[in-house]
C-alpha positions in Angstrom: -39.0 220.7 -56.9 -39.0 219.1 -60.5 -41.3 220.8 -63.3 -45.1 219.3 -63.2 -46.3 218.1 -66.7 -49.7 219.4 -65.3 -50.9 222.5 -64.4 -53.9 221.1 -62.4 -55.6 218.3 -60.6 -58.8 217.2 -61.2 -60.6 215.0 -58.7 -63.8 213.2 -60.2 -66.4 211.2 -58.3 -70.1 210.1 -58.6 -71.9 212.6 -57.0 -75.0 213.0 -54.5 -77.9 214.5 -53.5 -77.4 217.5 -50.8 -81.0 217.5 -49.8 -84.3 215.4 -50.4 -85.2 218.2 -53.1 -82.7 216.9 -55.5 -82.8 213.6 -54.9 -84.9 212.3 -57.8 -83.1 214.6 -60.2 -80.0 213.2 -59.1 -81.2 209.6 -59.2 -82.6 210.6 -62.8 -79.0 211.9 -63.7 -77.8 208.4 -63.1 -80.2 206.5 -64.4 -80.8 208.6 -67.8 -80.9 206.5 -70.8 -82.1 203.4 -69.3 -85.4 201.9 -69.0 -85.7 201.5 -65.1 -89.7 201.4 -63.8 -90.5 204.4 -62.0 -91.2 202.5 -58.7 -87.4 201.2 -58.9 -86.4 204.9 -58.8 -88.8 205.7 -55.8 -87.2 202.5 -53.9 -83.5 203.7 -54.5 -84.8 207.3 -53.4 -86.7 206.2 -50.1 -82.9 205.0 -49.0 -81.4 208.9 -49.0 -84.7 209.6 -47.4 -83.7 207.8 -44.4 -80.6 210.1 -43.8 -82.5 213.4 -44.7 -82.4 213.0 -48.2 -78.7 213.9 -48.4 -75.8 211.5 -49.3 -72.3 211.8 -47.3 -70.2 211.5 -50.6 -70.2 214.9 -50.8 -68.7 216.1 -47.9 -66.6 213.4 -47.4 -65.0 214.6 -50.8 -64.5 218.0 -50.0 -62.9 216.9 -46.9 -60.4 214.9 -48.9 -60.0 217.4 -51.6 -59.0 219.6 -49.2 -56.2 217.0 -47.3 -55.0 216.6 -51.0 -54.7 220.4 -51.7 -52.6 220.8 -47.9 -50.4 217.3 -48.9 -49.8 218.5 -52.6 -48.7 222.8 -51.4 -46.6 221.3 -48.3 -45.1 218.1 -50.8 -45.5 218.9 -54.4 -46.3 219.0 -56.8 -48.1 222.7 -55.9 -50.6 222.3 -58.3 -54.9 223.3 -58.0 -57.3 221.0 -56.9 -61.1 221.0 -59.1 -63.7 219.2 -58.1 -66.2 217.5 -60.7 -69.1 214.9 -60.5 -70.8 212.7 -63.1 -74.4 212.9 -61.4 -74.7 215.7 -59.3 -73.2 219.5 -58.4 -70.4 220.2 -59.2 -71.1 218.5 -62.8 -67.4 217.7 -65.1 -68.6 219.9 -67.9 -69.2 223.0 -65.2 -65.8 222.1 -63.9 -64.2 221.8 -67.0 -65.8 225.1 -68.5 -64.0 227.0 -64.9 -60.6 225.0 -65.7 -60.8 226.1 -69.6 -61.5 230.2 -67.8 -58.8 229.5 -65.5 -56.5 229.3 -68.0 -56.1 225.3 -67.1 -54.6 223.7 -70.4 -53.7 220.2 -68.9 -54.8 218.4 -66.0 -54.6 215.4 -64.5 -57.4 213.3 -63.0 -57.7 211.0 -59.3 -61.1 209.5 -59.9 -62.5 207.9 -56.3 -62.9 203.9 -57.9 -59.7 202.0 -56.4 -60.2 199.4 -59.1 -60.5 198.5 -62.8 -64.0 198.3 -64.6 -66.1 199.8 -67.1 -68.3 201.4 -64.8 -65.6 202.2 -61.9 -62.7 203.4 -64.6 -63.7 204.2 -68.5 -67.0 204.9 -68.1 -65.3 208.2 -66.0 -62.8 208.3 -68.9 -65.6 208.7 -71.7 -67.6 211.3 -68.9 -64.9 213.4 -69.0 -64.5 213.4 -72.8 -67.9 214.2 -73.2 -67.8 216.9 -71.2 -64.9 218.3 -73.3 -66.4 217.8 -76.2 -69.0 220.0 -75.4 -67.0 222.9 -74.0 -65.3 222.8 -77.1 -61.2 223.1 -78.0 -60.4 225.4 -75.3 -61.3 222.5 -72.7 -58.1 221.1 -71.0 -56.6 218.1 -71.7 -57.3 215.6 -68.8 -55.7 212.1 -68.2 -56.4 209.5 -65.3 -54.3 208.4 -62.7 -54.1 204.6 -62.4 -56.1 202.9 -60.1 -54.6 202.3 -57.3 -55.8 199.1 -55.0 -52.6 197.8 -54.5 -50.3 200.9 -53.2 -49.2 200.7 -49.8 -50.9 203.8 -48.7 -54.6 202.4 -49.1 -53.0 199.2 -48.0 -51.8 200.3 -44.8 -54.9 202.7 -43.5 -57.6 199.7 -44.4 -55.6 197.1 -43.3 -55.9 199.2 -39.7 -59.3 199.2 -39.7 -59.8 196.1 -40.1 -57.9 195.4 -37.1 -59.9 198.3 -35.0 -62.7 196.3 -35.8 -62.0 193.1 -35.1 -60.4 193.8 -32.1 -63.8 196.2 -30.6 -65.6 192.7 -30.8 -62.5 191.5 -28.5 -63.1 187.7 -30.3 -59.3 187.3 -31.1 -58.4 187.5 -34.7 -59.9 184.5 -36.1 -63.0 186.8 -36.3 -64.5 186.2 -39.9 -63.9 189.4 -42.2 -65.8 189.7 -45.2 -64.8 192.6 -47.5 -67.3 194.0 -49.1 -67.4 195.6 -52.9 -70.0 196.7 -55.3 -71.4 194.0 -56.9 -71.4 194.2 -61.1 -73.0 192.3 -64.2 -70.6 188.9 -64.8 -70.4 190.8 -68.5 -68.8 193.5 -66.5 -66.1 191.7 -64.8 -65.6 189.4 -67.3 -64.1 192.0 -69.5 -62.1 193.6 -66.5 -59.4 193.1 -64.1 -62.5 194.1 -61.1 -62.4 190.8 -59.2 -58.8 190.1 -59.5 -57.9 193.4 -58.4 -60.3 192.9 -55.4 -59.2 189.5 -54.3 -55.6 190.6 -54.3 -56.3 194.4 -52.2 -58.3 191.8 -49.7 -55.8 189.8 -49.4 -53.1 192.2 -49.1 -55.3 194.0 -46.1 -56.1 190.7 -44.6 -52.2 189.6 -44.2 -51.5 192.7 -43.2 -53.9 192.7 -40.5 -53.3 189.1 -39.5 -57.0 187.9 -40.3 -56.6 184.7 -41.9 -60.6 183.8 -42.3 -61.3 186.0 -44.4 -64.0 185.8 -47.9 -64.4 188.8 -50.9 -68.5 189.2 -50.9 -70.3 192.1 -52.8 -73.0 194.3 -52.2 -75.0 196.7 -53.8 -76.8 194.3 -56.2 -79.6 196.2 -58.6 -80.2 194.3 -61.9 -83.1 192.1 -62.7 -82.6 188.4 -61.5 -82.4 187.0 -64.8 -79.0 189.3 -65.2 -76.2 187.1 -63.4 -74.1 189.3 -61.3 -71.1 188.9 -59.1 -72.1 187.3 -55.8 -72.4 186.1 -53.0 -74.1 188.8 -51.7 -73.1 190.0 -48.1 -75.9 189.3 -46.5 -76.3 185.7 -48.3 -72.6 185.4 -46.8 -73.7 186.7 -43.3 -76.2 184.0 -43.1 -74.0 181.8 -44.5 -71.5 182.2 -40.9 -74.1 182.4 -38.8 -75.0 178.9 -40.1 -71.5 177.6 -39.8 -71.6 178.6 -36.2 -69.9 181.9 -36.4 -69.8 184.0 -33.2 -69.3 187.4 -35.1 -68.6 189.2 -38.5 -66.5 191.9 -39.4 -67.6 193.4 -42.9 -65.0 195.8 -44.2 -66.0 198.0 -47.3 -62.9 197.3 -49.2 -64.4 198.6 -52.7 -65.1 202.2 -51.1 -62.6 204.5 -49.9 -65.6 206.3 -48.0 -68.5 206.2 -45.9 -71.0 207.1 -48.7 -74.3 206.0 -49.2 -74.0 201.9 -50.1 -72.1 201.9 -47.0 -74.6 204.0 -44.6 -77.5 202.3 -46.0 -76.0 198.6 -47.7 -73.8 197.8 -44.9 -74.8 199.6 -41.5 -78.5 199.4 -42.0 -79.3 196.0 -44.3 -76.2 194.1 -43.6 -76.7 195.3 -40.0 -80.0 194.2 -39.2 -79.5 190.8 -40.9 -77.0 190.4 -38.5 -79.1 191.8 -35.4 -81.8 189.0 -36.2 -79.4 186.3 -36.6 -77.7 187.4 -32.9 -74.3 187.3 -34.5 -72.5 190.7 -33.3 -71.0 192.9 -36.3 -68.2 195.4 -36.2 -68.0 197.3 -39.5 -64.3 198.6 -40.5 -64.2 202.2 -41.3 -63.2 203.1 -45.0 -59.6 205.1 -45.3 -61.1 208.5 -46.0 -58.7 211.2 -45.0 -56.3 209.2 -43.4 -53.2 210.6 -43.4 -51.2 208.1 -45.4 -54.5 207.4 -47.9 -53.7 211.2 -48.7 -50.1 211.5 -49.0 -51.0 208.0 -51.3 -53.1 210.5 -53.7 -50.7 212.9 -53.5 -47.7 210.3 -54.6 -50.2 209.2 -57.2 -50.2 212.4 -58.7 -46.8 213.2 -58.6 -45.5 210.0 -59.9 -47.6 211.3 -63.0 -46.8 214.9 -63.0 -43.0 214.7 -62.3 -42.7 211.3 -65.0 -41.0 209.6 -61.8 -40.1 205.7 -63.2 -41.1 204.1 -60.0 -44.5 202.5 -59.1 -45.5 202.1 -55.5 -47.1 198.4 -55.5 -48.0 196.1 -53.0 -48.0 192.2 -53.5 -48.8 189.6 -56.7 -50.1 192.3 -59.2 -48.5 194.8 -61.1 -49.2 198.1 -60.8 -52.0 199.0 -62.7 -51.5 200.8 -66.2 -50.9 204.7 -66.5 -52.6 204.6 -69.8 -55.3 202.7 -70.5 -55.6 200.6 -74.2 -58.2 201.9 -76.5 -60.4 198.2 -75.8 -59.8 198.7 -71.9 -62.8 197.6 -69.3 -65.4 197.8 -72.2 -69.1 198.9 -71.7 -70.7 195.3 -71.0 -74.2 194.6 -73.3 -77.0 194.6 -70.5 -80.4 195.2 -70.6 -82.5 197.5 -69.0 -81.5 197.6 -65.3 -81.7 199.6 -62.5 -78.8 201.7 -60.2 -78.1 201.9 -56.4 -76.1 205.1 -56.8 -73.2 206.1 -54.1 
């Protein structure tokens, strides 16, 4: 095998509470620096209490990390994998300090967001930089892997899950599919390729799943009514389909790689309740999770940078995303004090 230009992998995610006592401290981390009313924080905290105060994101990240470790050991580059979160333990600063203690000098970061925007890309890079600065000169260098929205190892597993959801309704392939992703402020969307990447990923999955009736919608909006965010909301889109005499609907969370809180509550609870109220049969497509093809895709993304491979796997009309972000890529939006519904 070629020699790797990195000596570790850093798996980076949002983080989530592990139990009821963690919920408020976790949310305070998420909302630090924002003028968010206490009642809004408590409202979001209540979502977690529907699930015992625990987000499924951590266990799902652990499962994916273990699968990636096995794939790297089998196919190379055989690198240790560390895990650090933005908002909850293990926190990035603690993880990078452990990496420094272990003698790691240069690491490559896989971030669990597959799309380009401030909160899904640049902010994670800023989090890593802040953690490195806190540790000091012994902190390892960290380079982020490109976003993977059109990687065939993401598109294929997602398409299979859409097919399974459509087939479960037993109504043919013309069942409308609503692809969902996290809504973000328009100011953030307009300064990134978030919407175009989501549109292309949805098109690729729909084409491979042979589901011609589809639409990209959004979920989990948390800003004030005065601030424009991406629309339409998934629940509004469901109501529109019902008004158009749709007989069923598939909801496919293409903006997420695991069934964490925003999927379990906003789709499996809220959107499902709207469908039940309307008498509209609904099937929710699973996220890619630890699908072996997606695990191999993560390994391939690591290998192409660690081994300086010239080719980039991609599908569709948009090229593979750049390896190195420019200085002004996905700038932070100017925004008023808003609340946030975390993952």
